[in-house]
PyMOL commands that place a pseudoatom at each C-alpha (Angstrom):
pseudoatom trace, name=CA, resn=UNK, resi=1, chain=A, elem=C, hetatm=0, pos=[18.616, -106.072, -66.111]
pseudoatom trace, name=CA, resn=UNK, resi=2, chain=A, elem=C, hetatm=0, pos=[19.880, -103.399, -63.809]
pseudoatom trace, name=CA, resn=UNK, resi=3, chain=A, elem=C, hetatm=0, pos=[19.761, -103.504, -60.576]
pseudoatom trace, name=CA, resn=UNK, resi=4, chain=A, elem=C, hetatm=0, pos=[16.999, -101.298, -58.893]
pseudoatom trace, name=CA, resn=UNK, resi=5, chain=A, elem=C, hetatm=0, pos=[17.862, -98.238, -56.602]
pseudoatom trace, name=CA, resn=UNK, resi=6, chain=A, elem=C, hetatm=0, pos=[17.112, -99.015, -53.199]
pseudoatom trace, name=CA, resn=UNK, resi=7, chain=A, elem=C, hetatm=0, pos=[18.899, -96.158, -51.018]
pseudoatom trace, name=CA, resn=UNK, resi=8, chain=A, elem=C, hetatm=0, pos=[19.539, -92.592, -52.218]
pseudoatom trace, name=CA, resn=UNK, resi=9, chain=A, elem=C, hetatm=0, pos=[22.384, -90.802, -50.944]
pseudoatom trace, name=CA, resn=UNK, resi=10, chain=A, elem=C, hetatm=0, pos=[22.592, -87.210, -50.273]
pseudoatom trace, name=CA, resn=UNK, resi=11, chain=A, elem=C, hetatm=0, pos=[25.427, -85.388, -51.198]
pseudoatom trace, name=CA, resn=UNK, resi=12, chain=A, elem=C, hetatm=0, pos=[26.678, -83.364, -48.163]
pseudoatom trace, name=CA, resn=UNK, resi=13, chain=A, elem=C, hetatm=0, pos=[28.700, -80.442, -48.755]
pseudoatom trace, name=CA, resn=UNK, resi=14, chain=A, elem=C, hetatm=0, pos=[31.615, -79.371, -46.740]
pseudoatom trace, name=CA, resn=UNK, resi=15, chain=A, elem=C, hetatm=0, pos=[32.124, -76.169, -44.743]
pseudoatom trace, name=CA, resn=UNK, resi=16, chain=A, elem=C, hetatm=0, pos=[34.206, -74.975, -47.461]
pseudoatom trace, name=CA, resn=UNK, resi=17, chain=A, elem=C, hetatm=0, pos=[31.850, -75.965, -50.290]
pseudoatom trace, name=CA, resn=UNK, resi=18, chain=A, elem=C, hetatm=0, pos=[29.088, -73.971, -48.429]
pseudoatom trace, name=CA, resn=UNK, resi=19, chain=A, elem=C, hetatm=0, pos=[31.460, -70.733, -48.123]
pseudoatom trace, name=CA, resn=UNK, resi=20, chain=A, elem=C, hetatm=0, pos=[32.251, -71.092, -51.743]
pseudoatom trace, name=CA, resn=UNK, resi=21, chain=A, elem=C, hetatm=0, pos=[28.651, -71.327, -53.010]
pseudoatom trace, name=CA, resn=UNK, resi=22, chain=A, elem=C, hetatm=0, pos=[27.673, -68.504, -50.556]
pseudoatom trace, name=CA, resn=UNK, resi=23, chain=A, elem=C, hetatm=0, pos=[30.666, -66.465, -52.164]
pseudoatom trace, name=CA, resn=UNK, resi=24, chain=A, elem=C, hetatm=0, pos=[29.679, -67.260, -55.795]
pseudoatom trace, name=CA, resn=UNK, resi=25, chain=A, elem=C, hetatm=0, pos=[25.826, -66.377, -54.957]
pseudoatom trace, name=CA, resn=UNK, resi=26, chain=A, elem=C, hetatm=0, pos=[26.933, -63.000, -53.494]
pseudoatom trace, name=CA, resn=UNK, resi=27, chain=A, elem=C, hetatm=0, pos=[29.229, -62.280, -56.664]
pseudoatom trace, name=CA, resn=UNK, resi=28, chain=A, elem=C, hetatm=0, pos=[25.926, -63.195, -58.889]
pseudoatom trace, name=CA, resn=UNK, resi=29, chain=A, elem=C, hetatm=0, pos=[23.657, -60.892, -56.872]
pseudoatom trace, name=CA, resn=UNK, resi=30, chain=A, elem=C, hetatm=0, pos=[26.178, -58.006, -57.081]
pseudoatom trace, name=CA, resn=UNK, resi=31, chain=A, elem=C, hetatm=0, pos=[26.581, -58.232, -60.461]
pseudoatom trace, name=CA, resn=UNK, resi=32, chain=A, elem=C, hetatm=0, pos=[22.815, -58.373, -61.408]
pseudoatom trace, name=CA, resn=UNK, resi=33, chain=A, elem=C, hetatm=0, pos=[22.294, -55.267, -58.980]
pseudoatom trace, name=CA, resn=UNK, resi=34, chain=A, elem=C, hetatm=0, pos=[25.728, -53.319, -59.996]
pseudoatom trace, name=CA, resn=UNK, resi=35, chain=A, elem=C, hetatm=0, pos=[23.928, -49.756, -60.261]
pseudoatom trace, name=CA, resn=UNK, resi=36, chain=A, elem=C, hetatm=0, pos=[22.111, -50.421, -56.824]
pseudoatom trace, name=CA, resn=UNK, resi=37, chain=A, elem=C, hetatm=0, pos=[25.077, -51.357, -55.106]
pseudoatom trace, name=CA, resn=UNK, resi=38, chain=A, elem=C, hetatm=0, pos=[26.782, -48.473, -56.533]
pseudoatom trace, name=CA, resn=UNK, resi=39, chain=A, elem=C, hetatm=0, pos=[23.951, -45.940, -55.236]
pseudoatom trace, name=CA, resn=UNK, resi=40, chain=A, elem=C, hetatm=0, pos=[24.163, -47.603, -51.994]
pseudoatom trace, name=CA, resn=UNK, resi=41, chain=A, elem=C, hetatm=0, pos=[27.990, -46.754, -51.784]
pseudoatom trace, name=CA, resn=UNK, resi=42, chain=A, elem=C, hetatm=0, pos=[27.476, -43.614, -52.691]
pseudoatom trace, name=CA, resn=UNK, resi=43, chain=A, elem=C, hetatm=0, pos=[24.893, -43.085, -49.995]
pseudoatom trace, name=CA, resn=UNK, resi=44, chain=A, elem=C, hetatm=0, pos=[26.969, -44.335, -47.280]
pseudoatom trace, name=CA, resn=UNK, resi=45, chain=A, elem=C, hetatm=0, pos=[30.004, -42.010, -48.696]
pseudoatom trace, name=CA, resn=UNK, resi=46, chain=A, elem=C, hetatm=0, pos=[28.003, -38.894, -48.485]
pseudoatom trace, name=CA, resn=UNK, resi=47, chain=A, elem=C, hetatm=0, pos=[26.608, -39.819, -45.049]
pseudoatom trace, name=CA, resn=UNK, resi=48, chain=A, elem=C, hetatm=0, pos=[30.232, -40.512, -43.651]
pseudoatom trace, name=CA, resn=UNK, resi=49, chain=A, elem=C, hetatm=0, pos=[31.267, -37.281, -45.224]
pseudoatom trace, name=CA, resn=UNK, resi=50, chain=A, elem=C, hetatm=0, pos=[28.530, -35.380, -43.331]
pseudoatom trace, name=CA, resn=UNK, resi=51, chain=A, elem=C, hetatm=0, pos=[29.528, -37.324, -39.998]
pseudoatom trace, name=CA, resn=UNK, resi=52, chain=A, elem=C, hetatm=0, pos=[26.079, -38.991, -39.868]
pseudoatom trace, name=CA, resn=UNK, resi=53, chain=A, elem=C, hetatm=0, pos=[27.407, -42.499, -39.907]
pseudoatom trace, name=CA, resn=UNK, resi=54, chain=A, elem=C, hetatm=0, pos=[29.832, -41.554, -36.875]
pseudoatom trace, name=CA, resn=UNK, resi=55, chain=A, elem=C, hetatm=0, pos=[26.850, -40.138, -35.037]
pseudoatom trace, name=CA, resn=UNK, resi=56, chain=A, elem=C, hetatm=0, pos=[24.811, -43.304, -35.873]
pseudoatom trace, name=CA, resn=UNK, resi=57, chain=A, elem=C, hetatm=0, pos=[27.712, -45.393, -34.552]
pseudoatom trace, name=CA, resn=UNK, resi=58, chain=A, elem=C, hetatm=0, pos=[28.228, -43.287, -31.415]
pseudoatom trace, name=CA, resn=UNK, resi=59, chain=A, elem=C, hetatm=0, pos=[24.628, -43.466, -30.810]
pseudoatom trace, name=CA, resn=UNK, resi=60, chain=A, elem=C, hetatm=0, pos=[24.582, -46.948, -30.911]
pseudoatom trace, name=CA, resn=UNK, resi=61, chain=A, elem=C, hetatm=0, pos=[27.429, -47.528, -28.735]
pseudoatom trace, name=CA, resn=UNK, resi=62, chain=A, elem=C, hetatm=0, pos=[25.289, -45.188, -25.895]
pseudoatom trace, name=CA, resn=UNK, resi=63, chain=A, elem=C, hetatm=0, pos=[22.148, -46.923, -26.739]
pseudoatom trace, name=CA, resn=UNK, resi=64, chain=A, elem=C, hetatm=0, pos=[21.461, -47.767, -22.992]
pseudoatom trace, name=CA, resn=UNK, resi=65, chain=A, elem=C, hetatm=0, pos=[22.302, -43.864, -21.898]
pseudoatom trace, name=CA, resn=UNK, resi=66, chain=A, elem=C, hetatm=0, pos=[20.191, -42.735, -24.823]
pseudoatom trace, name=CA, resn=UNK, resi=67, chain=A, elem=C, hetatm=0, pos=[17.131, -45.045, -24.042]
pseudoatom trace, name=CA, resn=UNK, resi=68, chain=A, elem=C, hetatm=0, pos=[17.229, -44.068, -20.387]
pseudoatom trace, name=CA, resn=UNK, resi=69, chain=A, elem=C, hetatm=0, pos=[17.326, -40.112, -21.076]
pseudoatom trace, name=CA, resn=UNK, resi=70, chain=A, elem=C, hetatm=0, pos=[14.594, -41.096, -23.650]
pseudoatom trace, name=CA, resn=UNK, resi=71, chain=A, elem=C, hetatm=0, pos=[12.512, -42.802, -21.561]
pseudoatom trace, name=CA, resn=UNK, resi=72, chain=A, elem=C, hetatm=0, pos=[12.953, -39.838, -18.993]
pseudoatom trace, name=CA, resn=UNK, resi=73, chain=A, elem=C, hetatm=0, pos=[11.877, -37.314, -21.387]
pseudoatom trace, name=CA, resn=UNK, resi=74, chain=A, elem=C, hetatm=0, pos=[8.875, -38.947, -22.502]
pseudoatom trace, name=CA, resn=UNK, resi=75, chain=A, elem=C, hetatm=0, pos=[7.246, -39.833, -18.983]
pseudoatom trace, name=CA, resn=UNK, resi=76, chain=A, elem=C, hetatm=0, pos=[7.672, -36.011, -18.227]
pseudoatom trace, name=CA, resn=UNK, resi=77, chain=A, elem=C, hetatm=0, pos=[4.133, -34.886, -16.941]
pseudoatom trace, name=CA, resn=UNK, resi=78, chain=A, elem=C, hetatm=0, pos=[3.875, -32.070, -19.961]
pseudoatom trace, name=CA, resn=UNK, resi=79, chain=A, elem=C, hetatm=0, pos=[4.823, -34.752, -22.923]
pseudoatom trace, name=CA, resn=UNK, resi=80, chain=A, elem=C, hetatm=0, pos=[2.538, -37.492, -21.370]
pseudoatom trace, name=CA, resn=UNK, resi=81, chain=A, elem=C, hetatm=0, pos=[-0.299, -34.511, -21.176]
pseudoatom trace, name=CA, resn=UNK, resi=82, chain=A, elem=C, hetatm=0, pos=[0.544, -33.986, -24.920]
pseudoatom trace, name=CA, resn=UNK, resi=83, chain=A, elem=C, hetatm=0, pos=[0.203, -37.638, -25.971]
pseudoatom trace, name=CA, resn=UNK, resi=84, chain=A, elem=C, hetatm=0, pos=[-2.798, -37.857, -24.046]
pseudoatom trace, name=CA, resn=UNK, resi=85, chain=A, elem=C, hetatm=0, pos=[-4.547, -34.780, -25.847]
pseudoatom trace, name=CA, resn=UNK, resi=86, chain=A, elem=C, hetatm=0, pos=[-3.378, -35.907, -29.222]
pseudoatom trace, name=CA, resn=UNK, resi=87, chain=A, elem=C, hetatm=0, pos=[-5.095, -39.475, -28.418]
pseudoatom trace, name=CA, resn=UNK, resi=88, chain=A, elem=C, hetatm=0, pos=[-7.884, -37.668, -27.290]
pseudoatom trace, name=CA, resn=UNK, resi=89, chain=A, elem=C, hetatm=0, pos=[-8.122, -35.606, -30.495]
pseudoatom trace, name=CA, resn=UNK, resi=90, chain=A, elem=C, hetatm=0, pos=[-7.456, -38.270, -32.512]
pseudoatom trace, name=CA, resn=UNK, resi=91, chain=A, elem=C, hetatm=0, pos=[-10.251, -40.261, -30.982]
pseudoatom trace, name=CA, resn=UNK, resi=92, chain=A, elem=C, hetatm=0, pos=[-12.913, -37.120, -31.407]
pseudoatom trace, name=CA, resn=UNK, resi=93, chain=A, elem=C, hetatm=0, pos=[-11.770, -36.537, -35.182]
pseudoatom trace, name=CA, resn=UNK, resi=94, chain=A, elem=C, hetatm=0, pos=[-12.233, -40.142, -36.047]
pseudoatom trace, name=CA, resn=UNK, resi=95, chain=A, elem=C, hetatm=0, pos=[-15.623, -40.212, -34.560]
pseudoatom trace, name=CA, resn=UNK, resi=96, chain=A, elem=C, hetatm=0, pos=[-16.742, -37.175, -36.848]
pseudoatom trace, name=CA, resn=UNK, resi=97, chain=A, elem=C, hetatm=0, pos=[-17.981, -37.341, -40.367]
pseudoatom trace, name=CA, resn=UNK, resi=98, chain=A, elem=C, hetatm=0, pos=[-15.275, -36.549, -42.714]
pseudoatom trace, name=CA, resn=UNK, resi=99, chain=A, elem=C, hetatm=0, pos=[-17.569, -34.758, -45.018]
pseudoatom trace, name=CA, resn=UNK, resi=100, chain=A, elem=C, hetatm=0, pos=[-19.035, -32.555, -42.271]
pseudoatom trace, name=CA, resn=UNK, resi=101, chain=A, elem=C, hetatm=0, pos=[-15.345, -31.321, -41.050]
pseudoatom trace, name=CA, resn=UNK, resi=102, chain=A, elem=C, hetatm=0, pos=[-14.098, -30.617, -44.397]
pseudoatom trace, name=CA, resn=UNK, resi=103, chain=A, elem=C, hetatm=0, pos=[-17.108, -28.305, -44.864]
pseudoatom trace, name=CA, resn=UNK, resi=104, chain=A, elem=C, hetatm=0, pos=[-17.027, -26.961, -41.269]
pseudoatom trace, name=CA, resn=UNK, resi=105, chain=A, elem=C, hetatm=0, pos=[-13.074, -26.039, -41.955]
pseudoatom trace, name=CA, resn=UNK, resi=106, chain=A, elem=C, hetatm=0, pos=[-14.036, -24.755, -45.699]
pseudoatom trace, name=CA, resn=UNK, resi=107, chain=A, elem=C, hetatm=0, pos=[-16.678, -22.646, -43.898]
pseudoatom trace, name=CA, resn=UNK, resi=108, chain=A, elem=C, hetatm=0, pos=[-14.413, -21.493, -41.315]
pseudoatom trace, name=CA, resn=UNK, resi=109, chain=A, elem=C, hetatm=0, pos=[-12.097, -20.489, -44.060]
pseudoatom trace, name=CA, resn=UNK, resi=110, chain=A, elem=C, hetatm=0, pos=[-14.513, -18.501, -45.718]
pseudoatom trace, name=CA, resn=UNK, resi=111, chain=A, elem=C, hetatm=0, pos=[-15.503, -16.793, -42.879]
pseudoatom trace, name=CA, resn=UNK, resi=112, chain=A, elem=C, hetatm=0, pos=[-12.250, -15.518, -41.973]
pseudoatom trace, name=CA, resn=UNK, resi=113, chain=A, elem=C, hetatm=0, pos=[-11.365, -14.470, -45.322]
pseudoatom trace, name=CA, resn=UNK, resi=114, chain=A, elem=C, hetatm=0, pos=[-14.699, -12.419, -44.854]
pseudoatom trace, name=CA, resn=UNK, resi=115, chain=A, elem=C, hetatm=0, pos=[-13.609, -11.336, -41.334]
pseudoatom trace, name=CA, resn=UNK, resi=116, chain=A, elem=C, hetatm=0, pos=[-10.297, -10.074, -42.430]
pseudoatom trace, name=CA, resn=UNK, resi=117, chain=A, elem=C, hetatm=0, pos=[-12.052, -7.891, -45.388]
pseudoatom trace, name=CA, resn=UNK, resi=118, chain=A, elem=C, hetatm=0, pos=[-14.160, -6.442, -42.681]
pseudoatom trace, name=CA, resn=UNK, resi=119, chain=A, elem=C, hetatm=0, pos=[-11.195, -5.610, -40.240]
pseudoatom trace, name=CA, resn=UNK, resi=120, chain=A, elem=C, hetatm=0, pos=[-9.574, -3.727, -43.262]
pseudoatom trace, name=CA, resn=UNK, resi=121, chain=A, elem=C, hetatm=0, pos=[-12.414, -1.569, -43.926]
pseudoatom trace, name=CA, resn=UNK, resi=122, chain=A, elem=C, hetatm=0, pos=[-12.996, -0.285, -40.452]
pseudoatom trace, name=CA, resn=UNK, resi=123, chain=A, elem=C, hetatm=0, pos=[-16.890, -0.216, -40.906]
pseudoatom trace, name=CA, resn=UNK, resi=124, chain=A, elem=C, hetatm=0, pos=[-18.839, 0.625, -37.694]
pseudoatom trace, name=CA, resn=UNK, resi=125, chain=A, elem=C, hetatm=0, pos=[-21.845, -1.786, -37.100]
pseudoatom trace, name=CA, resn=UNK, resi=126, chain=A, elem=C, hetatm=0, pos=[-24.687, -0.172, -35.345]
pseudoatom trace, name=CA, resn=UNK, resi=127, chain=A, elem=C, hetatm=0, pos=[-27.210, -1.693, -33.435]
pseudoatom trace, name=CA, resn=UNK, resi=128, chain=A, elem=C, hetatm=0, pos=[-29.767, -1.336, -36.151]
pseudoatom trace, name=CA, resn=UNK, resi=129, chain=A, elem=C, hetatm=0, pos=[-27.590, -2.664, -38.480]
pseudoatom trace, name=CA, resn=UNK, resi=130, chain=A, elem=C, hetatm=0, pos=[-27.111, -5.375, -36.420]
pseudoatom trace, name=CA, resn=UNK, resi=131, chain=A, elem=C, hetatm=0, pos=[-30.603, -6.513, -36.077]
pseudoatom trace, name=CA, resn=UNK, resi=132, chain=A, elem=C, hetatm=0, pos=[-31.227, -6.156, -39.945]
pseudoatom trace, name=CA, resn=UNK, resi=133, chain=A, elem=C, hetatm=0, pos=[-28.130, -8.328, -40.160]
pseudoatom trace, name=CA, resn=UNK, resi=134, chain=A, elem=C, hetatm=0, pos=[-30.026, -11.242, -38.586]
pseudoatom trace, name=CA, resn=UNK, resi=135, chain=A, elem=C, hetatm=0, pos=[-32.399, -11.355, -41.776]
pseudoatom trace, name=CA, resn=UNK, resi=136, chain=A, elem=C, hetatm=0, pos=[-29.444, -12.400, -44.160]
pseudoatom trace, name=CA, resn=UNK, resi=137, chain=A, elem=C, hetatm=0, pos=[-29.751, -16.003, -44.323]
pseudoatom trace, name=CA, resn=UNK, resi=138, chain=A, elem=C, hetatm=0, pos=[-25.961, -16.455, -44.345]
pseudoatom trace, name=CA, resn=UNK, resi=139, chain=A, elem=C, hetatm=0, pos=[-26.240, -14.707, -40.689]
pseudoatom trace, name=CA, resn=UNK, resi=140, chain=A, elem=C, hetatm=0, pos=[-28.922, -16.458, -39.312]
pseudoatom trace, name=CA, resn=UNK, resi=141, chain=A, elem=C, hetatm=0, pos=[-27.333, -19.849, -40.708]
pseudoatom trace, name=CA, resn=UNK, resi=142, chain=A, elem=C, hetatm=0, pos=[-24.351, -19.259, -38.668]
pseudoatom trace, name=CA, resn=UNK, resi=143, chain=A, elem=C, hetatm=0, pos=[-26.256, -17.807, -35.578]
pseudoatom trace, name=CA, resn=UNK, resi=144, chain=A, elem=C, hetatm=0, pos=[-28.483, -21.050, -35.403]
pseudoatom trace, name=CA, resn=UNK, resi=145, chain=A, elem=C, hetatm=0, pos=[-25.104, -23.091, -35.668]
pseudoatom trace, name=CA, resn=UNK, resi=146, chain=A, elem=C, hetatm=0, pos=[-23.574, -21.270, -32.950]
pseudoatom trace, name=CA, resn=UNK, resi=147, chain=A, elem=C, hetatm=0, pos=[-26.092, -21.275, -30.632]
pseudoatom trace, name=CA, resn=UNK, resi=148, chain=A, elem=C, hetatm=0, pos=[-26.856, -24.923, -31.189]
pseudoatom trace, name=CA, resn=UNK, resi=149, chain=A, elem=C, hetatm=0, pos=[-23.035, -25.423, -31.209]
pseudoatom trace, name=CA, resn=UNK, resi=150, chain=A, elem=C, hetatm=0, pos=[-23.028, -23.896, -27.465]
pseudoatom trace, name=CA, resn=UNK, resi=151, chain=A, elem=C, hetatm=0, pos=[-25.951, -25.849, -26.377]
pseudoatom trace, name=CA, resn=UNK, resi=152, chain=A, elem=C, hetatm=0, pos=[-24.575, -29.036, -27.601]
pseudoatom trace, name=CA, resn=UNK, resi=153, chain=A, elem=C, hetatm=0, pos=[-21.258, -27.950, -25.466]
pseudoatom trace, name=CA, resn=UNK, resi=154, chain=A, elem=C, hetatm=0, pos=[-23.173, -27.023, -22.540]
pseudoatom trace, name=CA, resn=UNK, resi=155, chain=A, elem=C, hetatm=0, pos=[-24.917, -30.473, -22.386]
pseudoatom trace, name=CA, resn=UNK, resi=156, chain=A, elem=C, hetatm=0, pos=[-21.528, -32.224, -23.034]
pseudoatom trace, name=CA, resn=UNK, resi=157, chain=A, elem=C, hetatm=0, pos=[-20.095, -30.211, -20.131]
pseudoatom trace, name=CA, resn=UNK, resi=158, chain=A, elem=C, hetatm=0, pos=[-23.044, -31.442, -17.809]
for i in range(1, 158): cmd.bond("trace and resi %d" % i, "trace and resi %d" % (i + 1))
show_as sticks, trace
zoom trace
C-alpha cells in the first residue's frame, strides 16, 4: 500500500515563468481578437494623422495648467449663474407631469403655426370681432389657461 499524502507542495513560479505566461496569454488574446486589434490600430493611426494624439499628449503634459484654467473659467460668475439656472430649470422640469408638459409644448407649436399663418394674411381684428372671438371654445380655453397661468405666477411671486 502507498503512503498517504501528508503535505501539498504549491509550485512557485519564477519571475521569468510569470512573464512567459503573461506573454503567452497576451498572444492568445491578440490572436482571438485580431479584427478588433486591427480596428484599434487603424483608429490610433487616424488620430495620429489628424494630430489628435499629439494634442492629447500635450494636454496631459500641461494637466495642472489646464485644470487651473478650467477651474478659473467654471468659477466665473456668469458660468455659475448658468449652472444654477440649469439646475433650477431641471428641478422645475422634474417636478412637472411629463404628459402635461408634452401637451403644452404641442399646443404651443400648434398656436405658433396658426399665429404665423395669421401674420401672413395681414387681417385686421376689430373690437367687435375680438369680442365675438371670445365665444370660440378654443379661444376661451386659451384665455382661461392664460388667466389662470398669470394668477399662479402672481401667487408664486408673492
